[in-house]
C-alpha positions in Angstrom: 33.9 92.8 195.1 34.1 88.8 194.5 31.3 86.8 193.1 31.0 83.2 192.9 28.6 83.9 189.8 29.3 82.9 186.1 30.1 85.2 183.8 29.2 82.7 181.5 25.4 84.1 180.1 24.7 81.0 177.6 27.2 77.8 178.2 25.5 75.8 175.2 27.0 79.1 172.9 30.6 78.9 174.8 30.9 75.6 173.4 29.5 76.0 169.9 33.3 75.8 167.9 34.0 78.3 165.7 34.9 75.7 162.2 38.1 78.2 160.5 37.9 75.8 157.2 37.8 78.0 153.6 39.7 80.4 155.8 43.2 79.2 155.8 46.4 79.7 153.1 48.7 76.4 153.9 49.3 76.9 157.4 47.9 80.1 158.0 44.4 79.9 159.6 43.0 82.2 162.3 43.9 81.9 165.9 42.2 83.1 169.1 43.5 84.5 172.6 41.6 82.3 175.8 42.2 85.6 177.9 42.8 88.9 178.0 42.9 91.8 180.5 43.7 95.3 180.1 43.7 98.2 182.3 43.2 102.0 180.7 45.3 101.5 178.3 48.9 100.9 180.7 48.4 97.0 181.1 47.9 94.2 178.7 47.6 91.3 180.2 47.2 88.1 177.7 46.1 84.2 178.7 46.2 81.1 177.4 45.1 78.1 178.5 46.2 74.4 177.6 46.0 71.3 179.5 48.6 70.1 180.8 51.8 68.7 178.9 50.5 70.6 175.8 52.2 73.0 173.5 51.4 77.0 172.8 51.8 76.0 168.9 54.1 77.7 166.9 51.9 80.5 164.7 49.7 80.8 167.9 52.9 81.5 169.9 54.2 84.2 167.3 50.7 85.8 167.7 50.9 86.2 171.3 54.3 87.4 171.3 54.0 89.9 168.6 50.9 91.5 170.2 53.1 92.1 173.6 56.3 93.6 171.7 53.6 95.8 170.5 52.2 97.1 173.2 53.4 100.8 174.1 54.0 100.1 178.0 56.8 97.0 178.0 56.8 97.1 181.7 53.1 96.3 181.7 52.6 93.7 179.6 52.6 89.8 180.2 51.5 86.4 178.4 51.1 83.7 180.7 50.4 79.9 180.0 48.1 78.4 182.3 47.7 75.1 182.7 45.1 72.3 183.7 44.3 69.1 184.3 40.5 69.1 184.0 39.5 65.3 182.3 36.3 66.1 182.1 35.1 67.0 178.7 31.7 67.6 180.0 32.6 71.1 182.9 33.2 73.8 182.0 37.1 74.4 183.1 37.3 77.1 186.6 40.0 79.7 185.6 40.6 80.6 188.7 41.8 77.1 190.0 44.6 76.7 186.9 48.1 77.5 186.9 50.8 79.6 185.4 53.2 77.5 183.8 55.3 80.1 181.8 55.0 83.7 180.7 56.5 85.8 178.2 57.8 89.3 179.7 60.2 91.8 177.9 61.3 89.8 175.6 61.4 86.2 176.8 59.6 82.6 177.9 59.9 81.8 181.5 59.0 80.0 184.0 56.8 81.5 186.5 54.6 78.8 188.0 52.3 79.1 190.5 48.7 79.3 191.1 47.3 82.1 188.5 45.0 84.2 191.2 48.5 84.2 192.7 50.3 85.7 189.9 48.2 88.3 188.5 47.5 89.6 192.6 51.7 89.5 192.3 51.3 92.1 189.2 48.5 93.8 190.6 50.8 95.2 193.2 53.9 95.1 191.3 52.3 97.1 188.3 50.4 99.6 191.0 47.2 98.3 189.7 43.8 98.3 192.1 41.7 96.9 189.9 44.2 94.0 189.5 43.2 92.4 192.5 40.6 89.0 192.8 
């Protein structure tokens, strides 16, 4: 049942940056994943959001690939690189208005362009996951 209610409980807290200073060793430092969808220990979708034209840094890309590759069901594990063009840094980025640029599936990156919701709905259909419908 779709709703327009925001899932952000405290937007000021969400904007609070986590400073990784002191938790690095050379180029090794913590990373984050922007969104994760997991369905009944069967399907895994990792989502990384970047501004249009920005790449996923090498270390973060390797992290996403390794998590995806270690998922026990390779037929239902995917990484989606999602892009946006929002330049107004005072506004939140609506994920449902973003576009998938590329995906990592079964060990390789490939173009898979389209609106995020459309891509997720297609995955829900092909993976037969009723909960994966927006």
